[in-house]
N, CA and C atoms as an extended XYZ file, in Angstrom:
321
Properties=species:S:1:pos:R:3:atomname:S:1:resname:S:1:resid:I:1 pbc="F F F"
N       -36.948       21.260        8.575 N   MET     1
C       -38.195       20.743        9.108 CA  MET     1
C       -39.373       21.416        8.422 C   MET     1
N       -40.467       20.720        8.367 N   ASN     2
C       -41.659       21.226        7.708 CA  ASN     2
C       -42.725       21.618        8.714 C   ASN     2
N       -42.337       22.251        9.780 N   GLU     3
C       -43.312       22.641       10.791 CA  GLU     3
C       -44.282       23.649       10.200 C   GLU     3
N       -45.558       23.512       10.552 N   GLY     4
C       -46.579       24.434       10.093 CA  GLY     4
C       -47.193       24.041        8.755 C   GLY     4
N       -46.641       23.083        8.069 N   LYS     5
C       -47.216       22.652        6.800 CA  LYS     5
C       -48.130       21.463        7.044 C   LYS     5
N       -49.186       21.403        6.275 N   ILE     6
C       -50.121       20.300        6.384 CA  ILE     6
C       -49.912       19.397        5.181 C   ILE     6
N       -49.835       18.126        5.445 N   LYS     7
C       -49.656       17.161        4.370 CA  LYS     7
C       -50.728       16.087        4.488 C   LYS     7
N       -51.455       15.882        3.410 N   ASN     8
C       -52.447       14.806        3.363 CA  ASN     8
C       -51.853       13.648        2.595 C   ASN     8
N       -51.928       12.507        3.155 N   THR     9
C       -51.488       11.303        2.467 CA  THR     9
C       -52.623       10.306        2.497 C   THR     9
N       -53.036        9.890        1.326 N   ILE    10
C       -54.084        8.876        1.247 CA  ILE    10
C       -53.395        7.530        1.257 C   ILE    10
N       -53.631        6.771        2.295 N   THR    11
C       -52.984        5.469        2.421 CA  THR    11
C       -53.890        4.348        1.914 C   THR    11
N       -55.123        4.682        1.583 N   ARG    12
C       -56.066        3.686        1.070 CA  ARG    12
C       -56.164        3.868       -0.434 C   ARG    12
N       -55.835        2.848       -1.181 N   SER    13
C       -55.935        2.887       -2.633 CA  SER    13
C       -57.124        2.049       -3.050 C   SER    13
N       -58.033        2.626       -3.814 N   PHE    14
C       -59.189        1.892       -4.281 CA  PHE    14
C       -58.826        1.183       -5.573 C   PHE    14
N       -59.265       -0.049       -5.680 N   GLU    15
C       -58.958       -0.876       -6.835 CA  GLU    15
C       -60.188       -0.988       -7.721 C   GLU    15
N       -59.977       -1.432       -8.945 N   LEU    16
C       -61.071       -1.583       -9.892 CA  LEU    16
C       -62.203       -2.424       -9.303 C   LEU    16
N       -61.877       -3.468       -8.590 N   GLN    17
C       -62.909       -4.331       -8.007 CA  GLN    17
C       -63.767       -3.591       -6.982 C   GLN    17
N       -63.251       -2.524       -6.374 N   ASP    18
C       -64.028       -1.747       -5.406 CA  ASP    18
C       -65.198       -1.009       -6.064 C   ASP    18
N       -65.134       -0.827       -7.373 N   TYR    19
C       -66.178       -0.112       -8.106 CA  TYR    19
C       -67.241       -1.039       -8.684 C   TYR    19
N       -67.031       -2.318       -8.586 N   ARG    20
C       -67.995       -3.276       -9.150 CA  ARG    20
C       -69.307       -3.229       -8.367 C   ARG    20
N       -70.401       -3.417       -9.121 N   ILE    21
C       -71.740       -3.437       -8.531 CA  ILE    21
C       -72.470       -4.640       -9.106 C   ILE    21
N       -73.073       -5.416       -8.213 N   GLU    22
C       -73.811       -6.605       -8.642 CA  GLU    22
C       -74.936       -6.202       -9.597 C   GLU    22
N       -75.052       -6.943      -10.694 N   GLY    23
C       -76.091       -6.670      -11.686 CA  GLY    23
C       -75.636       -5.747      -12.801 C   GLY    23
N       -74.407       -5.253      -12.711 N   ALA    24
C       -73.869       -4.361      -13.735 CA  ALA    24
C       -72.429       -4.752      -14.052 C   ALA    24
N       -72.066       -4.528      -15.301 N   GLU    25
C       -70.688       -4.756      -15.717 CA  GLU    25
C       -69.990       -3.411      -15.869 C   GLU    25
N       -68.716       -3.378      -15.585 N   LEU    26
C       -67.933       -2.179      -15.853 CA  LEU    26
C       -67.676       -2.110      -17.348 C   LEU    26
N       -68.019       -0.986      -17.963 N   SER    27
C       -67.779       -0.842      -19.395 CA  SER    27
C       -66.784        0.269      -19.694 C   SER    27
N       -66.283        0.911      -18.662 N   GLY    28
C       -65.276        1.950      -18.828 CA  GLY    28
C       -64.802        2.432      -17.474 C   GLY    28
N       -63.522        2.724      -17.390 N   PHE    29
C       -62.944        3.201      -16.124 CA  PHE    29
C       -61.756        4.101      -16.446 C   PHE    29
N       -61.808        5.351      -15.982 N   TRP    30
C       -60.719        6.297      -16.182 CA  TRP    30
C       -60.492        7.064      -14.883 C   TRP    30
N       -59.242        7.339      -14.587 N   ALA    31
C       -58.892        8.187      -13.445 CA  ALA    31
C       -58.056        9.338      -13.980 C   ALA    31
N       -58.347       10.536      -13.509 N   ASP    32
C       -57.654       11.729      -13.972 CA  ASP    32
C       -57.330       12.611      -12.771 C   ASP    32
N       -56.054       12.837      -12.547 N   LEU    33
C       -55.622       13.731      -11.479 CA  LEU    33
C       -55.669       15.149      -12.037 C   LEU    33
N       -56.725       15.895      -11.698 N   LEU    34
C       -56.946       17.233      -12.247 CA  LEU    34
C       -56.018       18.273      -11.642 C   LEU    34
N       -55.707       18.083      -10.385 N   SER    35
C       -54.768       18.955       -9.683 CA  SER    35
C       -54.254       18.150       -8.504 C   SER    35
N       -53.366       18.742       -7.734 N   LYS    36
C       -52.880       17.991       -6.578 CA  LYS    36
C       -53.938       17.852       -5.494 C   LYS    36
N       -55.100       18.470       -5.708 N   GLU    37
C       -56.192       18.381       -4.738 CA  GLU    37
C       -57.458       17.734       -5.278 C   GLU    37
N       -57.467       17.370       -6.564 N   GLU    38
C       -58.705       16.838       -7.123 CA  GLU    38
C       -58.431       15.664       -8.061 C   GLU    38
N       -59.028       14.535       -7.711 N   LEU    39
C       -58.954       13.318       -8.514 CA  LEU    39
C       -60.361       12.989       -8.983 C   LEU    39
N       -60.503       12.783      -10.275 N   THR    40
C       -61.785       12.384      -10.842 CA  THR    40
C       -61.662       10.963      -11.356 C   THR    40
N       -62.606       10.132      -10.980 N   VAL    41
C       -62.662        8.760      -11.472 CA  VAL    41
C       -63.988        8.625      -12.206 C   VAL    41
N       -63.923        8.215      -13.464 N   GLU    42
C       -65.133        8.012      -14.252 CA  GLU    42
C       -65.323        6.515      -14.447 C   GLU    42
N       -66.505        6.059      -14.060 N   VAL    43
C       -66.829        4.637      -14.184 CA  VAL    43
C       -68.127        4.536      -14.973 C   VAL    43
N       -68.110        3.715      -16.001 N   ASN    44
C       -69.313        3.465      -16.785 CA  ASN    44
C       -69.785        2.043      -16.504 C   ASN    44
N       -71.104        1.918      -16.354 N   TYR    45
C       -71.705        0.618      -16.098 CA  TYR    45
C       -72.686        0.291      -17.221 C   TYR    45
N       -72.821       -1.000      -17.514 N   ARG    46
C       -73.857       -1.459      -18.438 CA  ARG    46
C       -74.501       -2.694      -17.804 C   ARG    46
N       -75.745       -2.969      -18.195 N   PRO    47
C       -76.431       -4.132      -17.620 CA  PRO    47
C       -75.761       -5.430      -18.056 C   PRO    47
N       -75.838       -6.404      -17.193 N   GLU    48
C       -75.341       -7.731      -17.536 CA  GLU    48
C       -76.373       -8.423      -18.418 C   GLU    48
N       -75.932       -8.954      -19.541 N   ASN    49
C       -76.737       -9.816      -20.404 CA  ASN    49
C       -77.974       -9.169      -21.022 C   ASN    49
N       -78.008       -7.850      -21.164 N   LYS    50
C       -79.113       -7.191      -21.873 CA  LYS    50
C       -78.678       -5.789      -22.294 C   LYS    50
N       -79.545       -5.079      -23.020 N   LYS    51
C       -79.149       -3.789      -23.596 CA  LYS    51
C       -79.334       -2.596      -22.662 C   LYS    51
N       -80.397       -2.582      -21.876 N   THR    52
C       -80.671       -1.414      -21.031 CA  THR    52
C       -81.087       -1.831      -19.621 C   THR    52
N       -80.929       -0.881      -18.698 N   PHE    53
C       -81.411       -1.066      -17.332 CA  PHE    53
C       -82.892       -0.703      -17.290 C   PHE    53
N       -83.656       -1.415      -16.492 N   SER    54
C       -85.050       -1.042      -16.247 CA  SER    54
C       -85.056        0.144      -15.276 C   SER    54
N       -86.184        0.872      -15.182 N   PRO    55
C       -86.255        1.967      -14.197 CA  PRO    55
C       -85.964        1.500      -12.773 C   PRO    55
N       -86.426        0.308      -12.423 N   GLU    56
C       -86.169       -0.221      -11.075 CA  GLU    56
C       -84.676       -0.502      -10.878 C   GLU    56
N       -84.038       -1.029      -11.909 N   GLU    57
C       -82.598       -1.294      -11.827 CA  GLU    57
C       -81.800        0.001      -11.730 C   GLU    57
N       -82.252        1.033      -12.422 N   ILE    58
C       -81.585        2.339      -12.335 CA  ILE    58
C       -81.663        2.868      -10.915 C   ILE    58
N       -82.838        2.745      -10.302 N   GLU    59
C       -83.009        3.203       -8.924 CA  GLU    59
C       -82.094        2.426       -7.972 C   GLU    59
N       -82.036        1.111       -8.145 N   THR    60
C       -81.175        0.270       -7.304 CA  THR    60
C       -79.707        0.613       -7.522 C   THR    60
N       -79.305        0.769       -8.767 N   LEU    61
C       -77.924        1.112       -9.094 CA  LEU    61
C       -77.546        2.466       -8.501 C   LEU    61
N       -78.459        3.420       -8.574 N   THR    62
C       -78.226        4.746       -7.999 CA  THR    62
C       -77.968        4.650       -6.502 C   THR    62
N       -78.818        3.902       -5.798 N   ARG    63
C       -78.639        3.740       -4.347 CA  ARG    63
C       -77.297        3.077       -4.032 C   ARG    63
N       -76.937        2.063       -4.827 N   LYS    64
C       -75.669        1.372       -4.599 CA  LYS    64
C       -74.475        2.286       -4.854 C   LYS    64
N       -74.565        3.130       -5.879 N   LEU    65
C       -73.472        4.067       -6.162 CA  LEU    65
C       -73.321        5.101       -5.051 C   LEU    65
N       -74.434        5.605       -4.549 N   CYS    66
C       -74.380        6.578       -3.444 CA  CYS    66
C       -73.793        5.927       -2.195 C   CYS    66
N       -74.192        4.693       -1.914 N   LYS    67
C       -73.660        3.975       -0.754 CA  LYS    67
C       -72.157        3.737       -0.911 C   LYS    67
N       -71.745        3.372       -2.119 N   LYS    68
C       -70.333        3.142       -2.392 CA  LYS    68
C       -69.536        4.436       -2.185 C   LYS    68
N       -70.076        5.561       -2.642 N   CYS    69
C       -69.427        6.860       -2.453 CA  CYS    69
C       -69.249        7.162       -0.969 C   CYS    69
N       -70.290        6.955       -0.188 N   SER    70
C       -70.213        7.193        1.259 CA  SER    70
C       -69.194        6.268        1.910 C   SER    70
N       -69.132        5.030        1.452 N   ASN    71
C       -68.165        4.077        1.983 CA  ASN    71
C       -66.730        4.518        1.665 C   ASN    71
N       -66.499        4.955        0.438 N   PHE    72
C       -65.169        5.443        0.069 CA  PHE    72
C       -64.760        6.606        0.972 C   PHE    72
N       -65.690        7.568        1.116 N   GLU    73
C       -65.366        8.750        1.922 CA  GLU    73
C       -65.063        8.376        3.364 C   GLU    73
N       -65.760        7.375        3.909 N   SER    74
C       -65.533        6.982        5.304 CA  SER    74
C       -64.134        6.395        5.518 C   SER    74
N       -63.492        5.947        4.453 N   GLN    75
C       -62.159        5.355        4.558 CA  GLN    75
C       -61.033        6.358        4.315 C   GLN    75
N       -61.395        7.590        3.994 N   LEU    76
C       -60.400        8.623        3.689 CA  LEU    76
C       -60.299        9.617        4.841 C   LEU    76
N       -59.237       10.428        4.868 N   PRO    77
C       -59.144       11.470        5.900 CA  PRO    77
C       -60.388       12.360        5.882 C   PRO    77
N       -60.750       12.892        7.034 N   LYS    78
C       -62.008       13.631        7.204 CA  LYS    78
C       -62.151       14.831        6.272 C   LYS    78
N       -61.040       15.438        5.858 N   ASN    79
C       -61.145       16.628        5.022 CA  ASN    79
C       -61.243       16.298        3.526 C   ASN    79
N       -61.269       15.019        3.176 N   ILE    80
C       -61.397       14.623        1.779 CA  ILE    80
C       -62.825       14.169        1.539 C   ILE    80
N       -63.474       14.790        0.575 N   LYS    81
C       -64.883       14.527        0.287 CA  LYS    81
C       -65.028       13.791       -1.027 C   LYS    81
N       -66.035       12.946       -1.114 N   CYS    82
C       -66.361       12.205       -2.325 CA  CYS    82
C       -67.759       12.603       -2.767 C   CYS    82
N       -67.973       12.596       -4.065 N   GLU    83
C       -69.300       12.830       -4.604 CA  GLU    83
C       -69.439       12.061       -5.907 C   GLU    83
N       -70.689       11.822       -6.308 N   VAL    84
C       -70.986       11.112       -7.546 CA  VAL    84
C       -71.737       12.070       -8.458 C   VAL    84
N       -71.287       12.183       -9.702 N   THR    85
C       -71.993       12.959      -10.718 CA  THR    85
C       -72.635       11.977      -11.688 C   THR    85
N       -73.946       12.066      -11.834 N   PHE    86
C       -74.679       11.199      -12.744 CA  PHE    86
C       -74.801       11.924      -14.085 C   PHE    86
N       -73.864       11.661      -14.978 N   LYS    87
C       -73.778       12.372      -16.255 CA  LYS    87
C       -75.015       12.200      -17.124 C   LYS    87
N       -75.565       11.000      -17.168 N   ASP    88
C       -76.716       10.742      -18.037 CA  ASP    88
C       -78.016       11.326      -17.486 C   ASP    88
N       -77.949       11.949      -16.335 N   PHE    89
C       -79.138       12.545      -15.716 CA  PHE    89
C       -78.905       14.026      -15.442 C   PHE    89
N       -78.392       14.703      -16.454 N   GLY    90
C       -78.201       16.150      -16.368 CA  GLY    90
C       -77.083       16.571      -15.446 C   GLY    90
N       -76.171       15.669      -15.146 N   GLY    91
C       -75.052       16.019      -14.282 CA  GLY    91
C       -75.443       16.180      -12.822 C   GLY    91
N       -76.532       15.566      -12.417 N   LYS    92
C       -76.962       15.650      -11.006 CA  LYS    92
C       -75.875       15.078      -10.101 C   LYS    92
N       -75.625       15.752       -8.991 N   VAL    93
C       -74.523       15.386       -8.098 CA  VAL    93
C       -75.063       14.905       -6.754 C   VAL    93
N       -74.526       13.767       -6.301 N   TYR    94
C       -74.794       13.265       -4.957 CA  TYR    94
C       -73.581       13.596       -4.090 C   TYR    94
N       -73.826       14.256       -2.973 N   LYS    95
C       -72.778       14.526       -1.980 CA  LYS    95
C       -73.139       13.751       -0.729 C   LYS    95
N       -72.139       13.249       -0.036 N   THR    96
C       -72.386       12.336        1.077 CA  THR    96
C       -73.187       12.950        2.217 C   THR    96
N       -73.249       14.260        2.316 N   ASP    97
C       -74.008       14.875        3.407 CA  ASP    97
C       -75.468       15.143        3.025 C   ASP    97
N       -75.899       14.707        1.830 N   GLN    98
C       -77.292       14.876        1.418 CA  GLN    98
C       -78.144       13.763        2.018 C   GLN    98
N       -79.230       14.128        2.647 N   SER    99
C       -80.072       13.114        3.275 CA  SER    99
C       -81.229       12.681        2.383 C   SER    99
N       -81.637       13.496        1.447 N   ASN   100
C       -82.828       13.174        0.651 CA  ASN   100
C       -82.528       13.211       -0.852 C   ASN   100
N       -81.459       12.568       -1.280 N   PHE   101
C       -81.084       12.553       -2.683 CA  PHE   101
C       -82.009       11.656       -3.480 C   PHE   101
N       -82.504       12.158       -4.603 N   GLU   102
C       -83.325       11.378       -5.521 CA  GLU   102
C       -82.870       11.631       -6.926 C   GLU   102
N       -82.900       10.604       -7.721 N   LEU   103
C       -82.518       10.712       -9.126 CA  LEU   103
C       -83.718       10.253       -9.947 C   LEU   103
N       -84.276       11.139      -10.729 N   GLN   104
C       -85.401       10.780      -11.585 CA  GLN   104
C       -84.869       10.257      -12.894 C   GLN   104
N       -85.174        9.007      -13.215 N   SER   105
C       -84.651        8.398      -14.427 CA  SER   105
C       -85.349        8.898      -15.685 C   SER   105
N       -86.568        9.376      -15.553 N   GLY   106
C       -87.298        9.892      -16.706 CA  GLY   106
C       -87.728        8.820      -17.685 C   GLY   106
N       -87.690        7.591      -17.266 N   ARG   107
C       -88.088        6.498      -18.171 CA  ARG   107
C       -89.487        6.037      -17.866 C   ARG   107
């Protein structure tokens, strides 16, 4: 018997379509199991039908990504946390318990 041991099982599997955001195309998707306790998913987005996002679109995309992160976390066991790292913005990190997160696009 395994009395006294704690086992986490994630029964919710997120699919590629769960990462889609209206107004953006997925241009890259990688998942890397760094350890038995840490999974990193890297998703790259590009604008639909043009070369760059406008500052307003960046702000909207940022809000949608943060909301998506919070939604993912709400579907997982309470001790599993999700966060978003915005690589193109100096590695700024959004954690779901932040109430006043802002991302300056610098554009």
